[in-house]
ZASELO-330803 format. One record per residue (C-alpha): residue number from 1; residue in one letter; y, z negated, x. Coordinates in steps of 0.5 Angstrom, whole numbers, plus 2048, in hexadecimal, padded with zeros to 3 digits. Layout:
<num: NUM | residuo: a | yy: Y | zz: Z | xx: X>
...
END
This chain:
<num: 1 | residuo: m | yy: 820 | zz: 7FB | xx: 806>
<num: 2 | residuo: k | yy: 828 | zz: 7FB | xx: 807>
<num: 3 | residuo: r | yy: 82A | zz: 802 | xx: 805>
<num: 4 | residuo: i | yy: 829 | zz: 804 | xx: 7FE>
<num: 5 | residuo: a | yy: 82B | zz: 80B | xx: 7FA>
<num: 6 | residuo: v | yy: 82D | zz: 80B | xx: 7F3>
<num: 7 | residuo: i | yy: 82C | zz: 811 | xx: 7F0>
<num: 8 | residuo: g | yy: 830 | zz: 812 | xx: 7E9>
<num: 9 | residuo: l | yy: 836 | zz: 80E | xx: 7E8>
<num: 10 | residuo: g | yy: 837 | zz: 80E | xx: 7E1>
<num: 11 | residuo: k | yy: 837 | zz: 809 | xx: 7DC>
<num: 12 | residuo: v | yy: 831 | zz: 805 | xx: 7DF>
<num: 13 | residuo: g | yy: 831 | zz: 808 | xx: 7E6>
<num: 14 | residuo: s | yy: 838 | zz: 806 | xx: 7E8>
<num: 15 | residuo: l | yy: 837 | zz: 7FE | xx: 7E6>
<num: 16 | residuo: v | yy: 830 | zz: 7FF | xx: 7EA>
<num: 17 | residuo: a | yy: 834 | zz: 801 | xx: 7F0>
<num: 18 | residuo: t | yy: 839 | zz: 7FC | xx: 7EF>
<num: 19 | residuo: l | yy: 834 | zz: 7F6 | xx: 7EF>
<num: 20 | residuo: l | yy: 830 | zz: 7F9 | xx: 7F5>
<num: 21 | residuo: h | yy: 836 | zz: 7FA | xx: 7F9>
<num: 22 | residuo: e | yy: 837 | zz: 7F2 | xx: 7F9>
<num: 23 | residuo: h | yy: 831 | zz: 7F2 | xx: 7FE>
<num: 24 | residuo: f | yy: 82F | zz: 7F8 | xx: 800>
<num: 25 | residuo: e | yy: 833 | zz: 7FE | xx: 803>
<num: 26 | residuo: v | yy: 833 | zz: 803 | xx: 7FD>
<num: 27 | residuo: t | yy: 834 | zz: 80B | xx: 7FD>
<num: 28 | residuo: g | yy: 836 | zz: 80E | xx: 7F6>
<num: 29 | residuo: i | yy: 834 | zz: 815 | xx: 7F4>
<num: 30 | residuo: d | yy: 836 | zz: 818 | xx: 7EE>
<num: 31 | residuo: c | yy: 838 | zz: 820 | xx: 7EC>
<num: 32 | residuo: v | yy: 83F | zz: 81E | xx: 7EB>
<num: 33 | residuo: p | yy: 844 | zz: 81B | xx: 7EF>
<num: 34 | residuo: c | yy: 844 | zz: 813 | xx: 7EF>
<num: 35 | residuo: s | yy: 84A | zz: 811 | xx: 7F3>
<num: 36 | residuo: y | yy: 84B | zz: 80A | xx: 7F0>
<num: 37 | residuo: h | yy: 845 | zz: 806 | xx: 7F2>
<num: 38 | residuo: p | yy: 845 | zz: 801 | xx: 7F8>
<num: 39 | residuo: f | yy: 83F | zz: 805 | xx: 7FC>
<num: 40 | residuo: v | yy: 83E | zz: 80B | xx: 7FF>
<num: 41 | residuo: t | yy: 83D | zz: 811 | xx: 7FA>
<num: 42 | residuo: h | yy: 83A | zz: 818 | xx: 7FB>
<num: 43 | residuo: t | yy: 83B | zz: 81E | xx: 7F6>
<num: 44 | residuo: g | yy: 836 | zz: 823 | xx: 7F5>
<num: 45 | residuo: n | yy: 830 | zz: 826 | xx: 7F1>
<num: 46 | residuo: c | yy: 82A | zz: 822 | xx: 7F1>
<num: 47 | residuo: n | yy: 826 | zz: 828 | xx: 7F0>
<num: 48 | residuo: d | yy: 829 | zz: 82A | xx: 7F7>
<num: 49 | residuo: h | yy: 823 | zz: 828 | xx: 7FC>
<num: 50 | residuo: e | yy: 827 | zz: 829 | xx: 802>
<num: 51 | residuo: f | yy: 82D | zz: 825 | xx: 7FF>
<num: 52 | residuo: l | yy: 828 | zz: 81F | xx: 7FD>
<num: 53 | residuo: n | yy: 824 | zz: 81F | xx: 803>
<num: 54 | residuo: g | yy: 82B | zz: 81F | xx: 807>
<num: 55 | residuo: v | yy: 82D | zz: 819 | xx: 803>
<num: 56 | residuo: l | yy: 827 | zz: 815 | xx: 803>
<num: 57 | residuo: q | yy: 823 | zz: 816 | xx: 809>
<num: 58 | residuo: n | yy: 827 | zz: 810 | xx: 80C>
<num: 59 | residuo: q | yy: 826 | zz: 80B | xx: 806>
<num: 60 | residuo: d | yy: 820 | zz: 806 | xx: 805>
<num: 61 | residuo: a | yy: 820 | zz: 807 | xx: 7FE>
<num: 62 | residuo: a | yy: 822 | zz: 80B | xx: 7F8>
<num: 63 | residuo: v | yy: 824 | zz: 809 | xx: 7F1>
<num: 64 | residuo: s | yy: 824 | zz: 80E | xx: 7EC>
<num: 65 | residuo: c | yy: 828 | zz: 80D | xx: 7E6>
<num: 66 | residuo: l | yy: 828 | zz: 814 | xx: 7E4>
<num: 67 | residuo: p | yy: 825 | zz: 817 | xx: 7DD>
<num: 68 | residuo: y | yy: 81D | zz: 817 | xx: 7DC>
<num: 69 | residuo: d | yy: 81C | zz: 81E | xx: 7DE>
<num: 70 | residuo: k | yy: 820 | zz: 81E | xx: 7E4>
<num: 71 | residuo: n | yy: 81C | zz: 818 | xx: 7E8>
<num: 72 | residuo: l | yy: 817 | zz: 81C | xx: 7EB>
<num: 73 | residuo: v | yy: 81B | zz: 81F | xx: 7F0>
<num: 74 | residuo: i | yy: 81E | zz: 819 | xx: 7F2>
<num: 75 | residuo: a | yy: 817 | zz: 816 | xx: 7F2>
<num: 76 | residuo: h | yy: 814 | zz: 81C | xx: 7F6>
<num: 77 | residuo: m | yy: 819 | zz: 81B | xx: 7FC>
<num: 78 | residuo: a | yy: 819 | zz: 814 | xx: 7FC>
<num: 79 | residuo: h | yy: 811 | zz: 815 | xx: 7FD>
<num: 80 | residuo: r | yy: 812 | zz: 81A | xx: 802>
<num: 81 | residuo: l | yy: 817 | zz: 816 | xx: 806>
<num: 82 | residuo: g | yy: 813 | zz: 80F | xx: 806>
<num: 83 | residuo: l | yy: 818 | zz: 80B | xx: 801>
<num: 84 | residuo: h | yy: 817 | zz: 806 | xx: 7FC>
<num: 85 | residuo: y | yy: 818 | zz: 809 | xx: 7F5>
<num: 86 | residuo: f | yy: 81B | zz: 806 | xx: 7EF>
<num: 87 | residuo: d | yy: 81D | zz: 809 | xx: 7E8>
<num: 88 | residuo: l | yy: 81E | zz: 808 | xx: 7E1>
<num: 89 | residuo: t | yy: 81A | zz: 80D | xx: 7DE>
<num: 90 | residuo: e | yy: 816 | zz: 80C | xx: 7D7>
<num: 91 | residuo: d | yy: 812 | zz: 813 | xx: 7D8>
<num: 92 | residuo: v | yy: 80B | zz: 812 | xx: 7D8>
<num: 93 | residuo: g | yy: 80A | zz: 819 | xx: 7DC>
<num: 94 | residuo: t | yy: 80F | zz: 817 | xx: 7E1>
<num: 95 | residuo: t | yy: 80C | zz: 810 | xx: 7E2>
<num: 96 | residuo: n | yy: 805 | zz: 813 | xx: 7E3>
<num: 97 | residuo: a | yy: 808 | zz: 818 | xx: 7E8>
<num: 98 | residuo: i | yy: 80B | zz: 813 | xx: 7EC>
<num: 99 | residuo: r | yy: 805 | zz: 80F | xx: 7EC>
<num: 100 | residuo: q | yy: 801 | zz: 814 | xx: 7EF>
<num: 101 | residuo: m | yy: 806 | zz: 815 | xx: 7F5>
<num: 102 | residuo: a | yy: 806 | zz: 80D | xx: 7F6>
<num: 103 | residuo: k | yy: 7FE | zz: 80E | xx: 7F8>
<num: 104 | residuo: t | yy: 801 | zz: 811 | xx: 7FF>
<num: 105 | residuo: s | yy: 808 | zz: 80E | xx: 7FF>
<num: 106 | residuo: r | yy: 80B | zz: 80A | xx: 805>
<num: 107 | residuo: g | yy: 80F | zz: 806 | xx: 801>
<num: 108 | residuo: v | yy: 80E | zz: 803 | xx: 7FA>
<num: 109 | residuo: m | yy: 80F | zz: 807 | xx: 7F4>
<num: 110 | residuo: i | yy: 811 | zz: 803 | xx: 7ED>
<num: 111 | residuo: p | yy: 814 | zz: 807 | xx: 7E7>
<num: 112 | residuo: q | yy: 815 | zz: 805 | xx: 7E0>
<num: 113 | residuo: c | yy: 81A | zz: 7FF | xx: 7E3>
<num: 114 | residuo: g | yy: 81E | zz: 7FF | xx: 7DC>
<num: 115 | residuo: l | yy: 81D | zz: 7FB | xx: 7D6>
<num: 116 | residuo: g | yy: 818 | zz: 7FE | xx: 7D2>
<num: 117 | residuo: p | yy: 814 | zz: 800 | xx: 7D6>
<num: 118 | residuo: g | yy: 816 | zz: 7FB | xx: 7DC>
<num: 119 | residuo: f | yy: 818 | zz: 7F4 | xx: 7DA>
<num: 120 | residuo: i | yy: 814 | zz: 7F4 | xx: 7D4>
<num: 121 | residuo: g | yy: 80E | zz: 7F5 | xx: 7D7>
<num: 122 | residuo: i | yy: 80F | zz: 7EF | xx: 7DC>
<num: 123 | residuo: v | yy: 811 | zz: 7EB | xx: 7D6>
<num: 124 | residuo: a | yy: 80A | zz: 7ED | xx: 7D3>
<num: 125 | residuo: a | yy: 806 | zz: 7EC | xx: 7D9>
<num: 126 | residuo: d | yy: 809 | zz: 7E5 | xx: 7DA>
<num: 127 | residuo: l | yy: 807 | zz: 7E3 | xx: 7D3>
<num: 128 | residuo: c | yy: 800 | zz: 7E6 | xx: 7D3>
<num: 129 | residuo: n | yy: 7FF | zz: 7E2 | xx: 7DA>
<num: 130 | residuo: r | yy: 7FF | zz: 7DC | xx: 7D5>
<num: 131 | residuo: f | yy: 7F9 | zz: 7DD | xx: 7D1>
<num: 132 | residuo: d | yy: 7F1 | zz: 7DD | xx: 7D3>
<num: 133 | residuo: k | yy: 7F0 | zz: 7E3 | xx: 7CE>
<num: 134 | residuo: l | yy: 7F5 | zz: 7E8 | xx: 7CB>
<num: 135 | residuo: r | yy: 7F5 | zz: 7EB | xx: 7C4>
<num: 136 | residuo: d | yy: 7FC | zz: 7EE | xx: 7C2>
<num: 137 | residuo: v | yy: 802 | zz: 7F0 | xx: 7C7>
<num: 138 | residuo: e | yy: 808 | zz: 7F3 | xx: 7C3>
<num: 139 | residuo: l | yy: 80E | zz: 7F5 | xx: 7C6>
<num: 140 | residuo: r | yy: 815 | zz: 7F6 | xx: 7C3>
<num: 141 | residuo: v | yy: 81C | zz: 7F8 | xx: 7C7>
<num: 142 | residuo: g | yy: 822 | zz: 7FB | xx: 7C4>
<num: 143 | residuo: a | yy: 829 | zz: 7FD | xx: 7C6>
<num: 144 | residuo: l | yy: 82E | zz: 7FD | xx: 7C1>
<num: 145 | residuo: p | yy: 835 | zz: 7FD | xx: 7BF>
<num: 146 | residuo: r | yy: 837 | zz: 7F6 | xx: 7BC>
<num: 147 | residuo: h | yy: 83B | zz: 7F9 | xx: 7B7>
<num: 148 | residuo: p | yy: 838 | zz: 7FF | xx: 7B4>
<num: 149 | residuo: n | yy: 83B | zz: 805 | xx: 7B0>
<num: 150 | residuo: g | yy: 838 | zz: 80B | xx: 7AC>
<num: 151 | residuo: l | yy: 831 | zz: 80C | xx: 7AA>
<num: 152 | residuo: m | yy: 82E | zz: 80C | xx: 7B1>
<num: 153 | residuo: g | yy: 831 | zz: 806 | xx: 7B3>
<num: 154 | residuo: y | yy: 831 | zz: 808 | xx: 7BA>
<num: 155 | residuo: s | yy: 835 | zz: 80A | xx: 7C1>
<num: 156 | residuo: f | yy: 832 | zz: 80D | xx: 7C7>
<num: 157 | residuo: t | yy: 834 | zz: 807 | xx: 7CC>
<num: 158 | residuo: w | yy: 82D | zz: 80A | xx: 7CF>
<num: 159 | residuo: s | yy: 82B | zz: 811 | xx: 7D2>
<num: 160 | residuo: p | yy: 82B | zz: 815 | xx: 7CC>
<num: 161 | residuo: a | yy: 826 | zz: 81A | xx: 7CF>
<num: 162 | residuo: g | yy: 822 | zz: 813 | xx: 7D1>
<num: 163 | residuo: v | yy: 822 | zz: 811 | xx: 7C9>
<num: 164 | residuo: i | yy: 820 | zz: 818 | xx: 7C7>
<num: 165 | residuo: n | yy: 81A | zz: 818 | xx: 7CC>
<num: 166 | residuo: e | yy: 818 | zz: 811 | xx: 7C9>
<num: 167 | residuo: y | yy: 818 | zz: 814 | xx: 7C2>
<num: 168 | residuo: l | yy: 814 | zz: 81A | xx: 7C3>
<num: 169 | residuo: n | yy: 80F | zz: 819 | xx: 7C8>
<num: 170 | residuo: d | yy: 808 | zz: 815 | xx: 7C5>
<num: 171 | residuo: a | yy: 808 | zz: 80E | xx: 7C7>
<num: 172 | residuo: e | yy: 801 | zz: 80B | xx: 7CA>
<num: 173 | residuo: m | yy: 7FF | zz: 804 | xx: 7C7>
<num: 174 | residuo: i | yy: 7F8 | zz: 800 | xx: 7C6>
<num: 175 | residuo: h | yy: 7F6 | zz: 800 | xx: 7BE>
<num: 176 | residuo: n | yy: 7F0 | zz: 7FC | xx: 7BC>
<num: 177 | residuo: g | yy: 7EE | zz: 7FB | xx: 7C4>
<num: 178 | residuo: k | yy: 7EE | zz: 803 | xx: 7C5>
<num: 179 | residuo: r | yy: 7F4 | zz: 807 | xx: 7C9>
<num: 180 | residuo: k | yy: 7F7 | zz: 80C | xx: 7C5>
<num: 181 | residuo: w | yy: 7FD | zz: 810 | xx: 7C4>
<num: 182 | residuo: m | yy: 802 | zz: 810 | xx: 7BE>
<num: 183 | residuo: q | yy: 808 | zz: 814 | xx: 7BC>
<num: 184 | residuo: s | yy: 80E | zz: 811 | xx: 7BE>
<num: 185 | residuo: l | yy: 813 | zz: 80F | xx: 7B8>
<num: 186 | residuo: d | yy: 80D | zz: 80D | xx: 7B4>
<num: 187 | residuo: g | yy: 80A | zz: 806 | xx: 7B3>
<num: 188 | residuo: i | yy: 811 | zz: 803 | xx: 7B0>
<num: 189 | residuo: e | yy: 811 | zz: 7FC | xx: 7AE>
<num: 190 | residuo: t | yy: 817 | zz: 7F7 | xx: 7AC>
<num: 191 | residuo: i | yy: 819 | zz: 7F2 | xx: 7B1>
<num: 192 | residuo: n | yy: 81E | zz: 7EC | xx: 7B0>
<num: 193 | residuo: i | yy: 822 | zz: 7EA | xx: 7B6>
<num: 194 | residuo: e | yy: 826 | zz: 7E4 | xx: 7B5>
<num: 195 | residuo: g | yy: 827 | zz: 7E5 | xx: 7AD>
<num: 196 | residuo: q | yy: 828 | zz: 7ED | xx: 7AE>
<num: 197 | residuo: e | yy: 823 | zz: 7F2 | xx: 7AB>
<num: 198 | residuo: l | yy: 822 | zz: 7F7 | xx: 7B0>
<num: 199 | residuo: e | yy: 81C | zz: 7FC | xx: 7B1>
<num: 200 | residuo: a | yy: 817 | zz: 7FE | xx: 7B7>
<num: 201 | residuo: f | yy: 813 | zz: 804 | xx: 7B8>
<num: 202 | residuo: t | yy: 80F | zz: 807 | xx: 7BD>
<num: 203 | residuo: t | yy: 812 | zz: 80B | xx: 7C3>
<num: 204 | residuo: s | yy: 80F | zz: 80D | xx: 7C9>
<num: 205 | residuo: g | yy: 80F | zz: 80A | xx: 7D0>
<num: 206 | residuo: g | yy: 811 | zz: 803 | xx: 7CF>
<num: 207 | residuo: l | yy: 80A | zz: 800 | xx: 7D1>
<num: 208 | residuo: g | yy: 80A | zz: 804 | xx: 7D8>
<num: 209 | residuo: t | yy: 803 | zz: 802 | xx: 7DB>
<num: 210 | residuo: l | yy: 801 | zz: 7FC | xx: 7D6>
<num: 211 | residuo: c | yy: 7FC | zz: 800 | xx: 7D2>
<num: 212 | residuo: e | yy: 7F8 | zz: 802 | xx: 7D9>
<num: 213 | residuo: t | yy: 7F9 | zz: 7FA | xx: 7DB>
<num: 214 | residuo: l | yy: 7F7 | zz: 7F7 | xx: 7D4>
<num: 215 | residuo: d | yy: 7F2 | zz: 7FC | xx: 7D2>
<num: 216 | residuo: g | yy: 7EC | zz: 7F8 | xx: 7D0>
<num: 217 | residuo: k | yy: 7EF | zz: 7F2 | xx: 7D0>
<num: 218 | residuo: v | yy: 7F3 | zz: 7F2 | xx: 7C9>
<num: 219 | residuo: d | yy: 7F2 | zz: 7F5 | xx: 7C2>
<num: 220 | residuo: t | yy: 7F9 | zz: 7F7 | xx: 7C1>
<num: 221 | residuo: l | yy: 7FF | zz: 7F9 | xx: 7C6>
<num: 222 | residuo: n | yy: 805 | zz: 7FD | xx: 7C4>
<num: 223 | residuo: y | yy: 80C | zz: 7FE | xx: 7C5>
<num: 224 | residuo: k | yy: 812 | zz: 7FF | xx: 7C0>
<num: 225 | residuo: t | yy: 819 | zz: 801 | xx: 7C1>
<num: 226 | residuo: i | yy: 81E | zz: 7FD | xx: 7BC>
<num: 227 | residuo: r | yy: 823 | zz: 800 | xx: 7B8>
<num: 228 | residuo: y | yy: 828 | zz: 7FF | xx: 7B2>
<num: 229 | residuo: p | yy: 824 | zz: 801 | xx: 7AB>
<num: 230 | residuo: g | yy: 824 | zz: 808 | xx: 7AA>
<num: 231 | residuo: h | yy: 825 | zz: 80A | xx: 7B1>
<num: 232 | residuo: c | yy: 81D | zz: 80D | xx: 7B2>
<num: 233 | residuo: k | yy: 81D | zz: 811 | xx: 7AB>
<num: 234 | residuo: l | yy: 824 | zz: 814 | xx: 7AD>
<num: 235 | residuo: m | yy: 821 | zz: 816 | xx: 7B4>
<num: 236 | residuo: r | yy: 81B | zz: 819 | xx: 7B1>
<num: 237 | residuo: f | yy: 81F | zz: 81D | xx: 7AD>
<num: 238 | residuo: l | yy: 823 | zz: 820 | xx: 7B2>
<num: 239 | residuo: l | yy: 81D | zz: 821 | xx: 7B7>
<num: 240 | residuo: y | yy: 818 | zz: 823 | xx: 7B3>
<num: 241 | residuo: e | yy: 81B | zz: 826 | xx: 7AC>
<num: 242 | residuo: l | yy: 821 | zz: 829 | xx: 7AF>
<num: 243 | residuo: i | yy: 81C | zz: 82B | xx: 7B5>
<num: 244 | residuo: l | yy: 821 | zz: 829 | xx: 7BA>
<num: 245 | residuo: k | yy: 81B | zz: 826 | xx: 7BF>
<num: 246 | residuo: e | yy: 81B | zz: 82E | xx: 7C1>
<num: 247 | residuo: d | yy: 821 | zz: 82D | xx: 7C4>
<num: 248 | residuo: r | yy: 822 | zz: 827 | xx: 7C8>
<num: 249 | residuo: t | yy: 829 | zz: 829 | xx: 7CB>
<num: 250 | residuo: l | yy: 82C | zz: 82A | xx: 7C5>
<num: 251 | residuo: t | yy: 82A | zz: 824 | xx: 7C2>
<num: 252 | residuo: e | yy: 82C | zz: 820 | xx: 7C7>
<num: 253 | residuo: d | yy: 833 | zz: 823 | xx: 7C7>
<num: 254 | residuo: i | yy: 833 | zz: 822 | xx: 7BF>
<num: 255 | residuo: l | yy: 832 | zz: 81B | xx: 7C0>
<num: 256 | residuo: t | yy: 836 | zz: 81A | xx: 7C6>
<num: 257 | residuo: k | yy: 83C | zz: 81C | xx: 7C2>
<num: 258 | residuo: a | yy: 83A | zz: 819 | xx: 7BC>
<num: 259 | residuo: k | yy: 839 | zz: 812 | xx: 7BE>
<num: 260 | residuo: p | yy: 83D | zz: 810 | xx: 7C5>
<num: 261 | residuo: p | yy: 83B | zz: 80A | xx: 7C8>
<num: 262 | residuo: v | yy: 83F | zz: 803 | xx: 7C6>
<num: 263 | residuo: k | yy: 841 | zz: 7FD | xx: 7CA>
<num: 264 | residuo: e | yy: 83E | zz: 7F8 | xx: 7C5>
<num: 265 | residuo: d | yy: 837 | zz: 7F9 | xx: 7C6>
<num: 266 | residuo: v | yy: 830 | zz: 7F4 | xx: 7C6>
<num: 267 | residuo: v | yy: 82A | zz: 7F4 | xx: 7C9>
<num: 268 | residuo: y | yy: 824 | zz: 7F1 | xx: 7C5>
<num: 269 | residuo: v | yy: 81D | zz: 7F0 | xx: 7C9>
<num: 270 | residuo: y | yy: 817 | zz: 7ED | xx: 7C5>
<num: 271 | residuo: a | yy: 810 | zz: 7EC | xx: 7C8>
<num: 272 | residuo: v | yy: 80B | zz: 7E8 | xx: 7C4>
<num: 273 | residuo: v | yy: 804 | zz: 7E7 | xx: 7C7>
<num: 274 | residuo: e | yy: 7FE | zz: 7E4 | xx: 7C3>
<num: 275 | residuo: g | yy: 7F7 | zz: 7E1 | xx: 7C6>
<num: 276 | residuo: w | yy: 7F3 | zz: 7DB | xx: 7C7>
<num: 277 | residuo: k | yy: 7F4 | zz: 7D5 | xx: 7CC>
<num: 278 | residuo: n | yy: 7EF | zz: 7D0 | xx: 7CD>
<num: 279 | residuo: g | yy: 7EB | zz: 7D3 | xx: 7C7>
<num: 280 | residuo: a | yy: 7F1 | zz: 7D3 | xx: 7C2>
<num: 281 | residuo: l | yy: 7F5 | zz: 7D9 | xx: 7BF>
<num: 282 | residuo: t | yy: 7FC | zz: 7D8 | xx: 7C1>
<num: 283 | residuo: r | yy: 803 | zz: 7DD | xx: 7C2>
<num: 284 | residuo: e | yy: 808 | zz: 7DD | xx: 7C7>
<num: 285 | residuo: e | yy: 80F | zz: 7E1 | xx: 7C6>
<num: 286 | residuo: y | yy: 815 | zz: 7E3 | xx: 7CA>
<num: 287 | residuo: f | yy: 81B | zz: 7E5 | xx: 7C7>
<num: 288 | residuo: k | yy: 822 | zz: 7E6 | xx: 7C9>
<num: 289 | residuo: a | yy: 829 | zz: 7E9 | xx: 7C7>
<num: 290 | residuo: f | yy: 82D | zz: 7EC | xx: 7CD>
<num: 291 | residuo: y | yy: 834 | zz: 7EE | xx: 7CC>
<num: 292 | residuo: p | yy: 83A | zz: 7F1 | xx: 7D0>
<num: 293 | residuo: m | yy: 83B | zz: 7ED | xx: 7D7>
<num: 294 | residuo: q | yy: 841 | zz: 7ED | xx: 7DC>
<num: 295 | residuo: i | yy: 83F | zz: 7EF | xx: 7E3>
<num: 296 | residuo: g | yy: 843 | zz: 7F0 | xx: 7E8>
<num: 297 | residuo: g | yy: 849 | zz: 7EF | xx: 7E4>
<num: 298 | residuo: q | yy: 847 | zz: 7F5 | xx: 7DF>
<num: 299 | residuo: e | yy: 843 | zz: 7F4 | xx: 7D8>
<num: 300 | residuo: w | yy: 83D | zz: 7F8 | xx: 7D8>
<num: 301 | residuo: r | yy: 839 | zz: 7FA | xx: 7D2>
<num: 302 | residuo: a | yy: 833 | zz: 7F6 | xx: 7D1>
<num: 303 | residuo: i | yy: 82E | zz: 7FC | xx: 7D2>
<num: 304 | residuo: s | yy: 832 | zz: 7FD | xx: 7D8>
<num: 305 | residuo: w | yy: 831 | zz: 7F7 | xx: 7DC>
<num: 306 | residuo: t | yy: 82A | zz: 7F5 | xx: 7D9>
<num: 307 | residuo: t | yy: 827 | zz: 7FC | xx: 7DC>
<num: 308 | residuo: a | yy: 82B | zz: 7FB | xx: 7E2>
<num: 309 | residuo: a | yy: 829 | zz: 7F4 | xx: 7E3>
<num: 310 | residuo: s | yy: 822 | zz: 7F5 | xx: 7E2>
<num: 311 | residuo: i | yy: 821 | zz: 7FB | xx: 7E7>
<num: 312 | residuo: v | yy: 826 | zz: 7F7 | xx: 7EC>
<num: 313 | residuo: a | yy: 822 | zz: 7F1 | xx: 7EC>
<num: 314 | residuo: v | yy: 81B | zz: 7F5 | xx: 7ED>
<num: 315 | residuo: v | yy: 81F | zz: 7F8 | xx: 7F3>
<num: 316 | residuo: e | yy: 821 | zz: 7F1 | xx: 7F6>
<num: 317 | residuo: m | yy: 819 | zz: 7EF | xx: 7F5>
<num: 318 | residuo: v | yy: 817 | zz: 7F5 | xx: 7F9>
<num: 319 | residuo: a | yy: 81D | zz: 7F3 | xx: 7FE>
<num: 320 | residuo: n | yy: 81B | zz: 7EB | xx: 7FF>
<num: 321 | residuo: g | yy: 813 | zz: 7ED | xx: 7FF>
<num: 322 | residuo: k | yy: 811 | zz: 7EA | xx: 7F8>
<num: 323 | residuo: l | yy: 80E | zz: 7F1 | xx: 7F7>
<num: 324 | residuo: p | yy: 80A | zz: 7F6 | xx: 7FB>
<num: 325 | residuo: q | yy: 80D | zz: 7FB | xx: 800>
<num: 326 | residuo: q | yy: 809 | zz: 801 | xx: 7FF>
<num: 327 | residuo: g | yy: 805 | zz: 804 | xx: 7F9>
<num: 328 | residuo: f | yy: 806 | zz: 804 | xx: 7F1>
<num: 329 | residuo: v | yy: 808 | zz: 7FE | xx: 7EE>
<num: 330 | residuo: k | yy: 807 | zz: 7FD | xx: 7E6>
<num: 331 | residuo: q | yy: 80D | zz: 7F9 | xx: 7E2>
<num: 332 | residuo: e | yy: 808 | zz: 7F4 | xx: 7E0>
<num: 333 | residuo: e | yy: 806 | zz: 7F2 | xx: 7E7>
<num: 334 | residuo: i | yy: 80D | zz: 7EF | xx: 7E8>
<num: 335 | residuo: s | yy: 80D | zz: 7E8 | xx: 7E7>
<num: 336 | residuo: l | yy: 812 | zz: 7E6 | xx: 7E2>
<num: 337 | residuo: s | yy: 814 | zz: 7DF | xx: 7E6>
<num: 338 | residuo: d | yy: 815 | zz: 7E3 | xx: 7EC>
<num: 339 | residuo: f | yy: 819 | zz: 7E8 | xx: 7E8>
<num: 340 | residuo: y | yy: 81E | zz: 7E2 | xx: 7E5>
<num: 341 | residuo: e | yy: 81F | zz: 7DF | xx: 7ED>
<num: 342 | residuo: t | yy: 822 | zz: 7E6 | xx: 7EF>
<num: 343 | residuo: e | yy: 82A | zz: 7E6 | xx: 7EE>
<num: 344 | residuo: n | yy: 82A | zz: 7EB | xx: 7E9>
<num: 345 | residuo: g | yy: 824 | zz: 7E9 | xx: 7E5>
<num: 346 | residuo: k | yy: 828 | zz: 7E2 | xx: 7E4>
<num: 347 | residuo: r | yy: 82C | zz: 7E6 | xx: 7E0>
<num: 348 | residuo: y | yy: 827 | zz: 7E6 | xx: 7DA>
<num: 349 | residuo: g | yy: 827 | zz: 7DF | xx: 7DA>
<num: 350 | residuo: i | yy: 82F | zz: 7DE | xx: 7D9>
<num: 351 | residuo: l | yy: 831 | zz: 7DB | xx: 7D3>
<num: 352 | residuo: q | yy: 835 | zz: 7E0 | xx: 7CF>
<num: 353 | residuo: h | yy: 83A | zz: 7DF | xx: 7CA>
<num: 354 | residuo: v | yy: 83B | zz: 7E4 | xx: 7C4>
<num: 355 | residuo: k | yy: 842 | zz: 7E6 | xx: 7C3>
<num: 356 | residuo: g | yy: 844 | zz: 7E6 | xx: 7BB>
END
């Protein structure tokens, strides 16, 4: 694998392409001109199949960094051309469609390569593999401004469309040993991280394919998003009492204008697994806080570099033969130790200093 197309050169896509450019021949694709990148770029509409085919037909892989509702166009083209395919989607329907394509794909197809789903699923699988028998698996991820203001305590450093999609779609989980669906923005709990009281609540897509993988093996499996206290209540008011759930485009526009991205952010990743080892009930935890990082002489937000490094690490693993070269790959099938051995996976182990 030498030639890789990165589609979508926004906050995350630009860094994905930049990181890949260090070792691969990268072609960037976006709907607006991007002349400042150190790799070849093409400008065009990704819904234009003739344009997309012309750019992708000489590539070995396609990495989609587009919003969740645009990925299937790229996936279908990659499947038709026999390319490896990667994306960052949290959308369950998109993942299911890609999984069907992968049954006849000539390349590997790996969606959900971000944080949640993505890295958190890799971490969860590593923890689960330490047990003889599982009881509970609880996963929590949050991307937050370090210095929140206002009642919502949030800024959209990530795709507003993706966040709204996570808040509105139902979430799958395992409860009392049964796979179930639960309304997002529910199941609110208090969580304390390094002395800071936060809240966590159910959102869709974060488990990826883990419910299927752990079905019949755990009593409890759930994923929740971490926010500052009060955020969930306000979002429920906005989406359900004001009925803005009926107009996602308007909601996205309102929130984008009201809560623009900030430079100083933090990403929390927390996983806890309980079960039995040698007959004794035990508990394993993973927790880490990630902060902005200097890469290539530029400071990147925590949410940008953690997401970008995750998908690029998976691309590296396919390129070096650590992952299959064909078919569908679940995130929990990816070895955490192999992930950490990649150039970009190593970034997750770098000791970070918090600015005052």
